[in-house]
N, C-alpha and C positions, 0 to 999 in steps of 0.2 A: 061528331067527327066532321063538322063544317060541310055537311052535305055529301061527303065522299062515300062511295060504296066500299064495303069491306068484305074481303074473302078470308075465310079460315080454312086451311087444308088439313083434313084429319085422316087418319088411317082407321079403316074399319077393323073389326076383330080378325078378319082374314089377312090383315096387313095391307089391304089395298087402299090407297089414299083417295078420298072423295073431296068434292068442292062444296062447301056450305055457302051457297050463293047469297050475297047480300046486294045484288044489283047487276052483275055482269055474267052472261051465260054463253058467250061466243066461243070461237075457236081458241082464243087466248086462254079462257078458263079451262077448256078441255086439255090444252097442252100443259097448263099449270098443274092440273090434277095429276096428269101422268108424271110430271117432274116431281110432284110432291110424293108420289108413290116411291120413287127412287130415293129421294132425299130422306124420307122417313126411315127407310131401311138402312141407309148409311149412318144416320144420326141415332138410330134406335129410339125413336120417339113416336108418339101417337098423333101429335098435333103440330102442324107447321103453318103458322100464319103467313099469308101470301105476301104481306108487306114487311116481313121481318128481314132485317139485314143478316146475310149469311154469317158475317164475322162479328159484328157488334152485338146483335141480338141473340143469335143462335149459338155463338161461341165456337163456330167452326174455324178451321185453319186451312191453309193451302193444301196440306196433305189430305185432309178429309174431302175437300172439294175436288181434288184430283181424282179421288176414288169415285166421287159422284159423277164426274165427267166421263170416266171410263165406263161406268155402268150405263149411262145414258147413251153412249156411242154404240153399245151392244144391242140397243133396242131399235128395231126398224120403224116403230111408230113414233119416234121422237127425233127432233132435229139434232144434228151433231153440235156439241158445244165444247168450247175450249176454256182453259183457265183465263185467257184474256177476256172472253165473254163473261165469265163469272165476276171478274173484277169490275168490268164496265157496267154490268147489270146485276147488282148484288142482292136482288130479291127475286122470288119466284115469279111474281107478276111481271116485273120488268124483263126478266130473262125470257119468259114465255112470249111477251109482246115483241121483243127484239127478234126472237127466233121465228115468229109468225111473219114478220115483215121481211125476213131475209130469204131471198131466192138465189140459188147458185148462179153466178155470172158466168157467161161463156169465157173460157180461158183460151187465148190464142196459143197455138202450138209453139212451144219453145224451140230454140235451135239447139239440138243435142250436141254433145261433143263429137267432133269429126273423127271418124274412124280411119280414113285414109285421105290423103291430099296429094294429087299429082303435081300441084303447083309448088314452086320454090317459095317458101315463106319469107325469103330475104330479098325479093325482087326490088323493093323500095329501099332508098338510101336512108341513112340515119337521120338526115335532116329533112326528109320528105314527110312532114307531119301536119299537113293542112287539115286532115281529118283522120280519125282513127279508123283502122280497118275493121269493118263489121264482121261478125262471126260468119264463117263460110258454111254453105250448105254441104253436108257430107255426102260422099258417094257411098256406094254399097260397102258395108263393113265386111272385112275378111273374116273367114272362119277362124275362131280361136280354139286352142286346145282345151280339153276338159280341165276344169280347175278343181275337181274333186276326185276322190277315189284313189286307187292304187297308183295309177300313172302320175297323178298330181303329187302323191306322197314321194315317189321316186325323184321327181324333179325338185321337190322341197328339200330332201336330204342331200341330193347332189349339189344343189345351189349352195346350201350351207357349208358343205365341204370345200367347195371352190372359194367361197368367201373367206373361210379360215385360211386356206393356202395363200390367198392374196394378202391377208393381214400379216401372215407369217413372213412372206417374202418382202412386203413393205417394211416390216420391222427390221429384218436382217439388213436390207439395203440402207435404211436410215442409220442403223448401228454401225455399219461399215464406214459410211461417210463420216459419222461423228467421231469414230475411233481414229480414222486416218487424219481427220482435221485436228483432233486434239494432240496427236503425236507431232504433227507438223508445227502447230502453234507452240507446243512445249519445247521444241528444238530451238526456238529463238533465243538469242543472247541479249539479255537485258530487257527492261520494260518497253523502250521504244520499239525494238524489233518485234517483241511479242504483240504489242498493240497493233502494229502495221499488219502482221500476219493475221491477227484476229479480224481486222477490218476486211482484208482481202478474202479471207475464208467466209466471212459474213456476206459479202457481196455475191460471191459465187454460189453459196448455199441458197441465199434469198432468190436469186435469179433462177436457179434450178427448181426450187420449190414452186415458184410462180409459173414456170414453163411447163412443168409436168402435167397439171390438170388441163391446161389449154391443149397440149399435144395429145393427151389421152382422149379428150372430148372429140377433137377432129379426127383422130385415128380410129377410135372404137365406134363412134356414132356418126360422125360427119355432121350434117345439118339436121337439126331436129325438125320434124314435121308433125302436123296434127295426126293423131292416130291412136291405136291401142295395141297393147301386147300383154300376154298373160304373165302373171307373177311366177317367179322361180324358174323361168326359162333362160335361154342364152341371151335374148334381148334384154331381159330384166337384169341379168348379171352385168352386162355392159353398162346399163343405166345406173346400177348401184355403184359400180366402180367409179364412174364419172362423177356421180353425185357426191361420193365420199371424198374424192380428191378435190373437187370444187369447194366443198365446205370445210376442208381442212387447210386450204391455201393460206399462207401468211398475209395475202392481200385482203383477207377479211378483217385484218386489224385496221384497215383504212376505210371502214364504213363511214360515210359522211364526208369523204374526201374525194376530190376529182380523180385520184388514182383508182378508187373503187369503180368509178364509171368506166375508166379505161380498161379495167379488168373484165367487166361485163361485155364491153365491146369486143375485146379479144376473144371472148367465148361465143360471139355471134349475135349479141343483143343489138338492136337498132335504137340507139339512144342519141338524142339531139344535144344541142349546146345548152350550157347553163343548167344542167339537171343536178338535183341534189337527192341522193338516196341514203337514208339513215337506217333502214331496216337491216338487221343482222341475218335475216333469213334469206340467204343468197338464192336467187332464181337458178333453177337447174336446167330446164329446157330453154336456154337463153335465146335461141333463134326465134322463138315464138313470142318474145317480149319486144314491144315497141313503145318507146317513151319519147314524147315530143319535147321541143325546146322549152326551157324554163319550168319544167315540172318538178314538184317536190313530193317525195315519198317519205313519210315520217317513220319513226321507229315502230317496231313490233307489227309490221305489215307482212302478211303472208301472200306472196304472189309467185309461186314456184313454177307456174305454167304446166303443172301436171297434178293429177290426183289419182288415188287408188279407189277403185269402185268394183265391188262384187268379183274380186279375183283377178282384175286386170289393172294395168296402169294406163290411164288416159292422158294424152297430151293435147294441149290446145292453146290458142293465142290469148294473150292479155295485151290490150292496146290502150295506151294513154296518150292523149293528144298533147298539144302545147299548152303551157301555163295551167296545168292540172294540179290540184292539191288533193293528196290522199292522206287523211289524218291517221292518228295513232290507233293501234289495236284494230286494224281492219283486215278483211279477207277478200281477195279478188280471185274468184274461181276461174277455171279455164273458160274460154269462149265469152269473155266479158270485154267491154269497151267503154271508154270515157272520152267524150269529145273535147275540143279545145275550150279552155277556160272553165272547165267543170270542177266541182268539188265533191268529195265524199267525206262525211263527218266521222268523228272518232267512234269506236265501238260499233262499226257498221260493216256491211258486206255486200258484194255483188255476187249473185248466183248465176250459174251458167245460162247464157242467153240474154242477160240484161245489158242494155246499152243506155248510157247516160248521154242525152243529146247535148250538143255544144252549148255552153253558157249556163247550164242548169246546175243546181245544188241538190244533192241527194244525201239522205242519211237513213239509218235503220238497218235491220237485218231480217229479210232482204231489204235492200235500200229502196227508198221511195222519194219522190220530189219533196222539197222543203224550201222555205224562204229564208232559212237561217244562213248567215254568212260566216263561214269558217276561216276566212282570211282576216286575221286580226292585226296584222302589222303591215305598214306601207313599205313598198320597195325603196331601196337606197341606191344612190349612184355608186357604181362599183367598176373600177377599171378591170378590163378583161384579164390583165396580168395577175390579179389577186389569186384566182384559182390556181394558176400555174405555180406561183410563188409558194402558196400554202402547201401544195402537193410536194414540191421539191424539198421544202424545209422538213416536212414530215419524213420523207424518204431518207434524207441525209441524217436526221436525228436517229432514225432506226438503224441505219447502216454504220454510223460512226460512234454511237453511244450504246444503245440498248443491246443490239446483237453482239458486238464485240465483248461487252461485259458478260453476256449470257454464255457465249461460246468459248471465250478465252479467259473468263473470270478466274477460274481455278488456277490456270497457269500464271496469270498476272499476280494472283495472291501469293503463290509459291515463289515467284521471282522477286516480289517485293519483300517477302518475309521468309527467308531461307529456313528459319527454325521450324516452320510448318512442314516443309518437305522432310526434314529430319524426323519430326514427330510422326509423320505418316509412315515413313520407312520403318521406324521402330515398332509401330503398332501392327504392321502387316505380318502377323505371325501365322496366319492360316486359320481355317475353320475349327481346327481342334484346339486352338489356344484360347484360354479365358480372356486374354488381352484383346483378342479380336472383338469379342462381344462387349467388353467393357468400353473399348474405344467407340464402337458403333452406338452404344447407349449414350456416351458422353456427347458425341456429335449430334445425335438425335435430340437430346434435351436442349442443347444450346441453340440449334437451328430452329426447332419447332417453337419453343416458348420464346426464344429471342425474336424471331420473325413476327410472332403473334403480338408481342409487346411493342416492337418497332412499328408494326402496321397500325396498331391502335393509337400510338402517338402521332403517326403521320396523318391519319385521316382527320385528326382534330386540329392540327396546326397548319399543314401545308395549304389545304384548300381555303382555310380562313384568311391566310395572307393573300392568296390569289384573288379572293372575292373582293378585295379592296379596289381592284381595277375595274369592276363592273358596277354600273348604276342601274337600278330598276327603272323601267319605263323608257330608257334611252334606246333609240334604234341605232344599232351598229351594223356595219357592212359584214356580209357573210364572208368567211375565209380570211378574216383579218386577225389582228392581234387579240382582240376581245373574244372572238369566236374560239380561238385556240385556248384561251383562259377558261371559258365556260365549259368546253369539252373536257379539259383537264379536271375541273371541279366535279363534273358529273362522273368521270371515270374513277377518281380517287374515293369519293364518298359513297359510292354504291358497292360496298364490299359485302357480298352475301355471307361470308364466313361470320361476320360480326352480327348481322341481323339474325342469322340462324342461332348463334350462341345466346344472344340476349332476348330474342323474340319469345312470345308466349310466356313471359314472366314479367315481374315488376321491374327488372333491370332495363327493359327495352326503352322506357321513357327517359331514363337517364342517358342512355347511349344516344338517342335521337336528339336530345337537348345538347349533348356534347358535340354532335355533328352540326348543330345550328338551328334545329327546329324550334319554332315558337309553339309551346304546348299549353300556354296560359296557366291556370291553376289546375294541376293534375289531380283528378280523383282516381286514385290507384285502385285497379280491379285485379291486378295480377295477370290480365290478358288484354291490356289496352291495344296492343299491336301483335300481329302474327309474326312469322319468321321471314316474310317476303314483303319488304317495303322499298319502293324505289322512288326516285325524284330526279328532276333536272338540276335543281339548286336547293340544298337544304336550308340555306339562310333566308329563303323566301317561301318556306313551307310552314303553314300555321294549322293547328288542329285545336278545336275548342274543348272546353272543360267537359268531362263526362263522356267523350266520344270513344267508342271502341271500333277497332278496325281489324278485319280478318286478313287472310293472306292475299297477296297479289295486287296490292294497291300500287298504282303508278301515278305520281303527281306530276302534272305538266306545268312547268314554270317557264318554258321557252316557247315563244311564238316566232315563227319564221316564214319568210318568203324565199324565193330563189336567189335573192340578192341581199337580204337583211335578216336580222334577228333582234329580239328584245326579250329580256327576262322580266317576269312579273310575279307578284306575290299571289300564291294560291292558298285560299283559306277554306277550311272545312269547319262547319259550324259546331257549336256545342251540343252535347247529348244526342249525337248521331250514332247510328250503327251502319258500318259499311261491310258488305259481304265480299265475296271473292272476285278476283279479276276485274277490278274497277279502275278505269282511267279517269282521273279527276282533272279537268282543265282549269286554267286560271280564271276563266269567265264563268265557272260553274254557278248556277242559280239555285242553290240550296242553302237553307239557313239552319235554324234551330230544330232539334228534335225530329230528324228525318231518318227513315230507314232506306238505305240504298241497297237494293237486292243484288245478288250475284249477276255479273255481266251487264249491269244496267248502263244505259247511255245517259250520262249526267247532262241535263239540258243547259244550254248557254243562252237561252232566250226566255222571254216571258217573265212573269212575276217570280219572286223568290219563294220557293216551296218551303213551308214550315209545318211541322206537326203531322206529316204524312209519310207514306212510303212511296217509293218509286220502283218500278219494275219494267224491264223490257228495253228494246231498242227499235224505234224511239220509245222513250219512257212514258208511262202513264201512272196515275196515282192509285195506290192501294192502301189498306189500313196500315197505320204505323206499327201496331202490335195487335196480337190476338189474346183472348182470354186464357188460352192454354199456357202461354209463356209467362203469365203473371203469377203463377203459383209459386215461383221461386223468389218472389220479391222480398220476402221476410229474411232471406239470407244475405241481402245486399245492403243492409243498414245496421247501424248501432254496434253493440258489443259482439253480436253474432258474426257480423262482417269482419271485425277486427280479429276475432279468434280464427276464423276460417282462412282469412287472408294470410295471417302469420303462418299457419300450417301449410298453405299453398306455397308460400315463399320458401319455406324449408324444403319442401318437395322439389320445387323448381331449381333451387340451388344445388341439390344433390344431382338432379338431372344434368345441369350444366357441367358439373364435375365429371360425370360419367361420359358426357359428350366429348370433353377434352381428352379424357383417358382413352376412349375408343380411337380417336383420331391420332393420338400420340402413338399408340400401339401399332396402328396402320403405318405411320411414318417410320417407326423404328424398324419394322420388318422390311419395308422398302429399302431402308438404308442398309440393312444386312444383305439383301439380295444384290443391291448395287455394288457394295464393297466386295461381295463374293465374285460378282462378274468381273470386277476390276482385277481381283486377285488371279482369276483364271484366264484373263485375256492374253497374257504373254504366252500361254500354252495352247489355248484353243482358238484365239483370234476373235474376229468380229462376230461370228455366229453365236458365241456365248452371250454377247451383249444383246443381240436380237432375241435370243431365248429368254434372257432376263426380263425383257419387256413383256413377253407373253406370260411369264410366271407372275410378274407384278399385277397384270390385269386379272389373271385367274385368282390370285390371292385377294385382290380387292373385292371381287364378287363374293367369294366365300366368307371373307372377314365381315363385310357389312351385312350379309345375309344372316350370319350367326348373331351379330349384334342386334339386328332388328328382331329376330325371332326370340332372342333372350329377353328383350324389353317387354314382351308380352307373355313371358313365362313359357315359351314354346307352345302356346295355345292360340287358336283362332280368336279373333276379336268377335265380340257379340254386339248386337244392336243396343244402343243406349238412348235413354232420354233422362237427362239429369241436369243439375245446376253446375255451373263452372266452379263452384266451391265444394264439390264432392270429389273424393279420392279417385273415383272411376274416371272422371274427366282428366284429372292430373296425370293418371297413368296413360291416358290417350295422348296428352301433350308430350309425355316422355317418349312415347312411340314415334310421334312426328319428328322430334329432335334427333332421336337415335337412328331413325330410318333414312339414312343418307343414300340416295340413288343418283348422285351426280355423275356416276360412271356409266349409267345405263344407256345414255344417248349414243354411246359408241356402238351399240348393238342394234340400232334402229334399222329396220328393213332386213333383218337376218333371223333365221330360226332360233338363234341363241337367245334372243330377247324373251321368247316364250319360255325357254328353259329357266331363265332367271326369274321371270314372274312366278312360275310354278315353285321354284325354290323359295320364294318369298311368301308363298301361301295362296296365290291367286289360282282360281280354277280356269285354266286356259285350255280350249279345245285343240283339235288337230289343225295344222296348216294355217293358223291365224297369222295375218299380216299386220305387223305393228310398225308404223312409220314414224312414231314419236308420240305415242299415247302415254298418259301418266295416271296411275292409280294411287291416291294418297293412302287408302286403306286396302291393302292387297287381299287380305283374307275375306273381305266382304264382296269381292267382285267375281262374277262368273261370265265368261265369254265363250260362246259356242264355236263349233268347228267352222273353219273357212270364213270367219268374220274378217272384216277389213277395218283397221283403225288408222286413220290418217294423222298427219303431223299436227301437233298442237291440240289434240283432243284430250279431254280429261273425263274420267269416271270417278266422281267424288262422292263417297258414301257417307258424308256428314254435312251438317250445317250448324251454324251458331247464330243466334239472334239475341243480342244483349246478353243476359246471363243464363240463357238456356242452350243446352247442347243436345243435338239429336244425331243419331247415325242408324243406318239400316243397310241391308244388302241391296245390290243392284245386279241385274242379270241381263245379258244379251244372248239371244238364241243363235242358232247356226245361220251362217250366211248373211249376217247383218253388216251394214256399212255405216261408220261414223264419219261425217265429212270433216274437212280441214277446219280446225279451230272449234269443233263442237264441244259442248259441255253437258255432261249427264250428271244429274243430282242423285240423291239417295232414295232408296225405296222404289226404284224404277224397274219396270219389266218391258223389255223389247223383244218381241217374238221373231221367229225365223224369217230371214229375208227382208226385214225392215231396213229402211234407209233414213238416216238423219242428215239433213242438208248442212253445208258448211256454216260455221259460226252460229249454230243454233244452240239454244239453251233449253234442254229437256228438264222440266221442273220435277221436284220431288213427288213421288207417288204416281207418276204418269204410267199408263199402260199403252204401249204402241202395238197395234195388231200386226199379225204376220203380213209381210210383203207390203206394208203401208209405207208411204213416203211423208215424213214430217219435216218441218223446218220452221225457222223464225226464232225470235227471242221475245217472249217465250214460245217454244215450239208447239205447233199444232199440225193437223193434217193438211197437206198441200194438194189441191186438185191437180191431178195428173202428175203430181210430184214436182211441180215447178211454180215459181212466182210469175205473175204477169209482168210485162215490161215496165209498168208504172209502179211496181212494188206491191200492189194489192194481190190478194189471193181470191 
């Protein structure tokens, strides 16, 4: 053995591992012996060589090693180890050595979220951005009401009732305005008069819808301040009303436009000149947001200036200096700050109390300093009038084309084709007439399938013509003609209806090629892509042969500064597997045969990674595959593959047909309700239209709940470990496709969302606060009483790696908190009172002890619950 000493760790008949020393007898050997005792029990073996690789030699996988870590953490005589330690030190000897060398570093006290603030957070002007405002030291926190028990339940129920009344009143008011507007437009004589009335009504309606959330914010809240207030109380109700109105404003259609910045300023945000904000997650506590001149906030960034934690809403500042770059899929927690000229890489986060000093670049979750430069495009000369011109043209197009067609389209159609009015009058025979239902069925068939076909044709032709105006690699000025073209291409080609219809089947590769993807020579698996695939430009997106991609991929084809942008080709190599929620940049440094784990931060520096796996943010190497997942390899070649793939295709085709049928039935019933409301409107007036809106929402919930439960035979799902070529997996794919919950976000922050989750089979405790969580497998999820689920969180009870599929239950105890953007995998147990920090990835099989604070990607225990300012723990 070339002079090296060798240890073999064995378990004695009593099950206690011992060290057969061949040269080393120090503390490392003692620690290794204790670790061997635990590992032998997990692996159920008697002998564990000290230098054997956990994955390559012992055949363990991440689920097994997560169980090993959990057992080690329960022993006081062993150092705490995490999955990141396992991957970095994949033998007992190296793990024991690293643990022996590790001593806990002193952790500076973080700045907690402020509870009260006597100062006015808006004392500085929007252009005063020389340095970001550091997090303030809080004063004594006010006493908060009890968040559990009978009193909390009463507040919970009362808040839900008031939220329902607000929704009902809002629906009736909207119905009254729409009905009066329609009658006024219909009274016009001839097409020109109807069009002018439509434009005028569109302008007035648009201005009103824009003014309402601004007026509500200043009336109900005034100026947001750092602080905290309990869930379900009067302060929360005002907060929820303002948040709902802000995030349903038509000005959200102008994300990425200077008009969006003006909207945020009107809500109280302090935003400097030349700022570009592309995220659709509108900040709520806008007075606490400061953004300096020339800063760029890219899409899918969460910076709401509030968070829910342990039964209360906490508000706090987010401060961005001048010329800051915040990349895609990042989370900025409250009490965070970035200095002038700083950068935050994609798939990263700042935890509460973190401050990025001026000029520094950070990445990771929680973020830490790096030398990677995320500014990839040079600025361009840009006249100051371009932003103004772009915004004015957007507004004019909306008010003179889109809104008039939407608001007055029916009147315009009837005026242009009088025969349609006669046909409508002939068919309005009332609910008891068969003609009423026949007419509704005919209208539903024509509109539903006609719009589906027209949309499919449009996404293949219109953006392809528009793309001729853009050259890859050319730097264009922001807010110019080419920027508008690129935004149109992105908007038209990212149609979720079609990716849901074709995803998780062999049809998805043909659809993506139709959009413009370069897929090389496709090796069909029947699951090459999931149902959620997004891009900036499909004509510059390439995926290599044999690559499989799960849900949530976002391909970055656009690089931009505050004055310019450039489109570039983004290439994903052959024989890769990509997990969930991955953002892939055009500079990604991965090549052939890579495993990109869920929520991984794809590196843009260093050598091209090949033949390895990548995990975490910042990413580090892990094994490409494990022995456990190779047992299904015989199903993926030869005649067996062809036979099973043909059967899978037939099953998926039937699933697509059922998917369309379910949505058509939904559309047909909505048509009936709408026609019925129109028939009763002359007698009952606008209230019947508002009531129809409530009935449609209630029907939507019940309809899709029945469809979803029927897709599983009205039985709870069971844990699975199988090949993607087995019928049990095909049935799971059918469940994903049929289980549409696009409507559920309307219930975020209300008690009604818990009712819906229970209706869908999830085990949800009392008074759970859900601000935007998602459960892909509802019946495998358990959430305890008084838990807090923040916006953007996911509890995903499944995983797929290449041709192997696994699912298992995950459970949260009582009083748990999942931070904004956190991701929980399958087979996870989180005990009472535990907290998972924002943007964390809790890996499969992890066990979080009661009242522990975990965070990071991958998540592990955080000393005192917070990262150090330099990002280390």
